[in-house]
Structures are given as C-alpha cells and as structure tokens.
C-alpha positions in Angstrom: -31.3 47.3 -34.2 -33.7 49.3 -35.7 -32.9 53.4 -34.8 -36.2 54.8 -34.7 -36.7 58.7 -35.2 -39.2 58.8 -32.4 -37.8 57.7 -29.0 -37.3 59.7 -26.0 -33.4 59.9 -25.6 -32.2 58.8 -22.4 -35.2 56.8 -21.2 -35.7 53.1 -21.0 -39.4 53.4 -21.1 -41.3 55.2 -24.0 -44.6 55.5 -22.6 -46.7 55.1 -19.4 -48.9 51.9 -19.3 -51.8 52.5 -16.8 -51.7 52.1 -13.1 -53.9 49.0 -12.3 -54.8 50.8 -9.0 -56.3 54.0 -10.7 -60.1 53.5 -10.8 -59.9 56.4 -13.1 -57.2 57.7 -15.9 -57.3 60.2 -18.2 -56.9 60.4 -22.1 -55.6 63.3 -24.5 -58.0 62.9 -27.8 -58.6 64.7 -30.6 -62.3 65.8 -31.1 -62.8 63.7 -34.0 -61.6 60.7 -31.8 -58.0 60.2 -32.8 -55.5 60.3 -29.8 -52.6 62.6 -30.0 -49.5 61.1 -28.9 -48.1 61.5 -25.7 -46.1 65.0 -25.0 -42.6 63.8 -25.7 -41.5 67.5 -24.9 -40.4 67.0 -21.0 -37.2 65.1 -20.1 -36.8 66.7 -16.9 -36.8 64.4 -13.5 -38.9 65.4 -11.0 -38.0 65.3 -7.2 -41.0 64.6 -4.7 -39.8 64.6 -1.0 -41.9 61.8 0.9 -42.4 60.8 4.0 -42.2 57.0 5.0 -43.3 56.4 8.9 -40.6 53.4 8.4 -37.7 52.5 6.2 -36.4 49.2 6.9 -38.1 46.2 4.9 -39.2 42.8 6.1 -37.9 40.4 2.9 -40.1 37.5 2.7 -38.9 36.1 -0.6 -36.6 32.8 -0.2 -35.0 34.1 -3.5 -33.3 37.1 -3.0 -30.8 36.5 -0.2 -31.6 39.3 2.1 -33.5 39.3 5.3 -34.0 43.5 5.0 -34.0 46.4 2.7 -33.8 49.6 3.0 -34.3 51.9 -0.1 -33.4 55.8 -0.1 -35.3 56.5 -3.0 -38.4 54.9 -5.1 -38.3 55.2 -9.2 -35.0 54.9 -10.8 -33.8 57.4 -13.5 -31.1 54.7 -14.8 -34.6 53.7 -16.8 -33.7 49.9 -17.3 -36.6 48.4 -19.1 -36.5 45.1 -17.4 -36.7 46.6 -14.2 -39.0 44.7 -11.7 -38.8 47.3 -9.6 -41.1 49.3 -12.0 -44.3 47.9 -10.5 -43.7 49.1 -7.4 -44.1 52.8 -8.5 -48.2 52.3 -8.9 -48.5 52.0 -5.3 -47.3 55.2 -5.1 -50.0 56.2 -7.5 -47.6 56.6 -10.4 -47.1 54.5 -13.7 -44.6 51.9 -13.9 -43.1 53.8 -17.7 -42.0 57.0 -18.0 -43.3 57.9 -14.2 -40.8 55.6 -12.6 -38.0 57.1 -14.6 -38.7 60.8 -14.5 -40.4 60.6 -10.4 -38.4 60.1 -8.0 -39.3 59.4 -4.1 -37.0 60.9 -2.2 -36.4 60.1 1.3 -35.1 62.6 3.1 -35.3 61.3 7.0 -34.2 58.0 5.7 -30.9 58.4 8.4 -33.4 59.3 11.2 -35.5 56.0 10.4 -32.9 54.1 10.2 -31.6 55.2 13.5 -35.4 54.9 15.0 -35.2 51.0 13.7 -31.5 50.1 15.0 -32.1 51.7 18.9 -35.7 49.8 19.0 -34.9 47.4 22.1 -35.9 44.2 20.6 -33.7 45.0 17.4 -31.6 41.9 16.6 -28.8 42.9 14.1 -28.9 41.6 10.8 -27.4 43.0 7.0 -29.7 45.2 5.7 -29.4 45.9 1.6 -28.9 48.6 0.1 -31.4 48.6 -2.1 -33.2 45.8 -3.4 -36.0 47.6 -5.0 -34.0 50.6 -6.8 -30.5 51.8 -7.3 -29.2 53.6 -4.1 -26.6 55.3 -6.4 -28.8 56.3 -9.2 -27.7 60.2 -10.7 -30.0 61.6 -7.8 -27.4 60.4 -4.8 -24.3 62.5 -6.1 -26.1 65.7 -4.8 -28.4 64.4 -2.1 -25.6 62.2 -0.7 -28.4 60.0 1.1 -27.0 56.6 0.7 -23.4 58.2 2.1 -25.4 59.6 5.3 -27.0 56.0 5.4 -23.4 54.2 5.4 -21.9 56.5 7.7 -24.6 55.5 10.5 -24.2 52.5 9.9 -20.1 52.7 10.6 -21.6 54.2 13.7 -24.0 52.2 15.0 -21.4 49.0 13.8 -24.0 47.6 11.8 -23.9 44.9 8.6 -24.7 46.7 5.3 -25.2 45.3 1.9 -24.8 47.2 -1.7 -26.7 46.4 -5.0 -25.7 48.9 -7.8 -24.6 49.5 -11.2 -23.4 53.1 -10.5 -19.4 53.7 -10.4 -20.5 56.5 -7.9 -20.3 53.7 -5.0 -16.2 54.7 -5.1 -16.8 57.9 -4.1 -17.7 56.0 -0.2 -14.9 54.2 -0.3 -13.4 55.9 2.7 -16.8 54.9 4.5 -16.4 50.9 2.7 -12.9 50.3 3.5 -14.2 51.2 7.9 -17.0 48.8 7.4 -14.8 46.5 5.7 -12.3 46.6 8.3 -14.9 45.4 10.8 -16.4 42.8 8.2 -19.7 44.6 8.0 -20.1 45.5 3.7 -20.5 43.5 0.7 -20.9 44.8 -2.9 -22.7 43.7 -5.2 -22.4 45.0 -8.9 -24.8 44.7 -11.9 -23.4 44.1 -14.8 -26.0 42.8 -17.2 -24.1 43.0 -21.1 -20.2 43.5 -22.1 -22.4 45.0 -25.5 -22.2 49.0 -24.9 -24.7 49.6 -27.8 -27.3 47.2 -25.7 -26.7 48.9 -22.8 -26.9 52.1 -23.8 -30.6 51.6 -25.3 -31.1 48.8 -22.4 -29.7 50.7 -19.3 -29.8 54.4 -21.4 -28.7 56.5 -18.1 -26.2 53.6 -16.4 -22.6 53.8 -15.3 -20.8 52.7 -19.0 -19.5 48.8 -19.1 -16.0 49.7 -18.4 -16.8 52.0 -15.8 -18.3 49.4 -13.5 -15.5 46.7 -14.6 -13.4 49.4 -13.0 -15.4 50.1 -10.3 -15.1 46.2 -9.2 -11.4 46.3 -9.3 -11.4 49.2 -6.9 -13.5 47.7 -4.5 -11.5 44.5 -5.0 -8.1 46.4 -4.5 -9.6 47.7 -1.7 -10.5 44.4 -0.2 -14.1 44.9 -0.2 -15.7 41.8 -1.0 -17.6 42.4 -4.3 -20.0 40.0 -6.4 -21.0 40.9 -10.0 -24.5 39.7 -10.6 -25.7 39.3 -14.0 -29.1 40.5 -14.5 -31.4 39.8 -15.9 -30.1 36.8 -18.4 -32.2 37.5 -21.7 -31.8 34.9 -23.9 -30.9 36.3 -27.2 -29.6 39.4 -26.4 -27.0 38.5 -23.7 -27.0 34.7 -22.8 -24.2 34.1 -25.4 -21.7 36.5 -23.0 -21.8 34.8 -20.3 -18.5 32.8 -19.9 -16.4 36.4 -21.7 -18.3 38.3 -18.5 -17.5 35.7 -15.8 -13.4 36.0 -17.0 -13.3 39.6 -17.1 -15.6 40.0 -13.6 -13.0 37.0 -12.1 -9.9 39.0 -14.0 -11.3 42.4 -11.8 -11.1 40.5 -8.6 -14.6 39.3 -8.4 -15.2 37.0 -5.8 -18.3 35.8 -7.2 -20.7 36.3 -10.6 -24.6 35.4 -10.0 -27.4 35.5 -12.5 -31.1 35.7 -12.3 -33.0 35.2 -15.5 -35.4 37.6 -17.3 -39.4 37.6 -16.2 -42.1 40.0 -17.0 -44.6 40.9 -14.3 -47.0 43.3 -14.3 -46.5 46.4 -16.9 -42.8 45.1 -17.4 -44.2 43.0 -20.3 -45.4 45.8 -21.5 -43.0 48.2 -21.8 -39.7 45.7 -22.3 -42.1 44.1 -25.4 -42.2 47.7 -26.8 -38.4 48.6 -26.0 -37.4 45.2 -27.5 -39.7 45.8 -30.4 -38.3 49.1 -31.6 -35.1 48.2 -31.1 -34.7 44.6 -32.1 -37.4 43.7 -34.4 -36.2 41.5 -35.9 -35.4 38.9 -33.0 -38.2 40.6 -30.4 -40.6 37.2 -30.8 -37.9 35.3 -30.6 -36.4 36.8 -27.2 -40.1 36.6 -26.0 -40.6 32.8 -26.8 -37.7 31.9 -25.0 -38.0 34.3 -21.8 -41.7 32.1 -21.7 -40.1 29.4 -22.6 -37.9 29.6 -19.0 -40.9 30.1 -17.2 -43.3 27.3 -17.9 -45.0 29.1 -21.2 -45.7 32.2 -19.7 -44.1 35.6 -19.4 -44.6 36.4 -16.0 -43.7 34.0 -13.3 -44.0 34.8 -9.2 -43.1 31.0 -8.4 -40.7 31.1 -5.5 -37.6 28.6 -6.8 -38.6 28.9 -10.2 -38.5 32.6 -11.3 -35.1 33.5 -11.1 -33.7 30.8 -12.7 -36.1 29.4 -14.8 -37.1 26.3 -15.7 -36.6 23.5 -18.8 -33.8 22.4 -21.1 -32.9 26.2 -21.5 -32.9 26.9 -17.9 -30.2 23.9 -17.9 -28.1 25.3 -20.3 -27.6 28.9 -18.6 -26.9 27.4 -15.5 -24.6 24.4 -16.6 -22.5 27.5 -18.6 -22.2 29.3 -15.3 -21.5 26.4 -13.5 -18.4 25.6 -15.8 -17.5 29.4 -16.2 -17.5 29.5 -12.5 -15.2 26.8 -12.4 -12.6 27.9 -15.0 -12.2 31.6 -14.0 -13.8 31.6 -10.5 -12.7 28.6 -8.6 -13.3 28.2 -4.6 -13.1 32.0 -3.8 -13.6 33.3 -0.3 -16.8 34.7 0.7 -16.9 35.8 4.3 -19.9 36.3 6.3 -20.7 39.4 7.9 -19.7 39.9 11.6 -22.4 41.4 14.2 -20.6 41.2 17.4 -19.7 44.6 17.0 -23.4 46.1 16.9 -23.2 48.9 19.4 -26.0 52.2 20.1 -23.8 55.1 20.5 -24.7 57.3 23.6 -27.3 60.1 22.8 -28.9 62.6 24.9 -32.0 61.0 26.6 -30.7 57.5 26.6 -31.2 57.3 29.8 -35.0 56.9 29.1 -34.1 53.7 27.7 -33.9 52.1 30.6 -37.6 52.2 31.6 
C-alpha cells in the first residue's frame, strides 16, 4: 500500500469533484495560470440545520428490500470512499467529495415530521428503514441523539423500524431496541466490509473498527434482536477473498443472515474511489477497476434494476456461488421473523378530537 504524505487524514475523499447541477464553479488559480491545490488545513466538520417538509421517503427500487426510508442526516462523516450516497449531496448544492464528509445536514425536526406521517389518516404501518442513504449512527449522533429520539417515537407508536449502520453506537440504544423487539418491531443490519483493519482505516476512515462491529453483532444477538451482516460493497481484488472467513465470523457472533452487494461506481463515485484506489493501492488499481467493470457489462456505472447490486457474468457467478456455500456451511437455516404491524397505535394527544372531522 502506498503511504502518500499529502493525504487529508481522517477523510476518505481527498478532493471535491464538480457538482453537475452547478451552472458555475470557482477555481483558485495562480496569476500565471498554475492551479493551486485545495486548502487542506481545515479538517473540521460543519453542521448545517435544514428544514425539509417531510422526512419519510418512498423507496421505488426493487433491489434494496425496503419500502420506506428515513434519513435524520444528509452527508456522512464516516467518509467511506465507495459510498453511493455521495451523489445525493449534489442535490443540496454540495460536492460528493469532501463536502459530503465535512458538511453534514441535520434534520432536528425529524421526530415531528415522523409523527406527522404516522398520524396521517391514510397511513398504513410498514417498516421504515433508518437510514437507507447515510448512516443514522454516524459520529454526530452521539451528541444530537436524533436517531434515539426517532426510535423512542417508533416505540411510542408501536411501529416497525429497520436499522442499517456500521457504527457500534447502536448499542447505546439497546434499552429501546429490546422493547421494540418484544413486539417484533425491529431488525438491525450491521455493515462489515472487510476483516482487514488496515483496509478499513483508509477506506472507511471514521467508522467503528472491525472488532467493534463484530462485538456489536454479538451484543445485539445476545439481546435477541434479529441481526444481519452486510458485506457491502464487495470489491474484487480488495475484499472478495474474505467471503468465507467473514461469513464464518459473523455466524459465530450470532448473525442470522449475511448478505452482500457488489461495488458500482455511479456519478462522482468513479472519480473519488478511483483516486483513492490509485493512491493507496497503485499496484492493483487498474486490475480492480477492470474487475468492477466486468461485473457490470463492461462499465463502472450501472443503474439497471436486478443487475446493479449483484452484477452479472462469470465473476458475479463465482461471488454468488461462494456466498451460497458460505451460508450453507456456517449459517444453515436461520429464522428471520416478519415485522409485526398489528401493534400500531396512535397515542392520544391534545387536539386529537379534530382528527374525527
């Protein structure tokens, strides 16, 4: 691995690619035309409060296994170089690169917006995923506790909720998760991309360590909470050789399921991940990129439903077969309960009489 001395420590992206929605962009250039490097002195994360009109999103993709999602934060300080959610930062007027990690949009009215949705007369209870886009337990959550307040709201309404995270902070809320689980209202997915801590530190710089994530799987499982591990994304040439040992370790910690998605490099992610890969792994970068494109019909960018998550071709089949064997060997037939929606109830609040008219 290349050691590179000019990297921005603690960040996955090392630059801000242009936002395709911007009609104009600025360049800082020397008067003689020599571009100056981006200012690398500021490593601070900026919190920006936003005020959306709604917060529960309908998920139209048939590939992701959820009908609704809720994101208390946009942008993510975890800084995963491969994150598909980076592209969504463009819609807020920011870059998918360093801006995605440094400018975190905070929805402090998330609970009120969730309650407004659950209290709609036409609403029918259906699992809502936290988050689907950026991690609901990223570092800022430790202080703001928006995700914890949302879980308390789901419990109050007896409404099902799913959690997707790669942060051990989820264990802070075990008291609420246990109560939700008694009613069959919660499942947790822990993302574990690799067993290689050195790879984790440079590819996912501000995430929980691999050891902490497996410890989290164990704590959730011991509490009786259905927990799944996702090896997402699987990157040929970087972590694809770890399928069998990762599934074995996840099963030993009590995971009931292990799933995966293969990496695709849509939009600005191709530039961000490509630069990161050539910086840290220059000896294998082109081979890795070639194998990623092999999974997607010869291109890095793949938006085809049914193909984009698992890939196609011989390499995709080899990956799928390896996972199938690993699941048979280490997981067997595991119970994966359905969400229970019959407990849903709207707690009485002042002024509720007007709902009848």
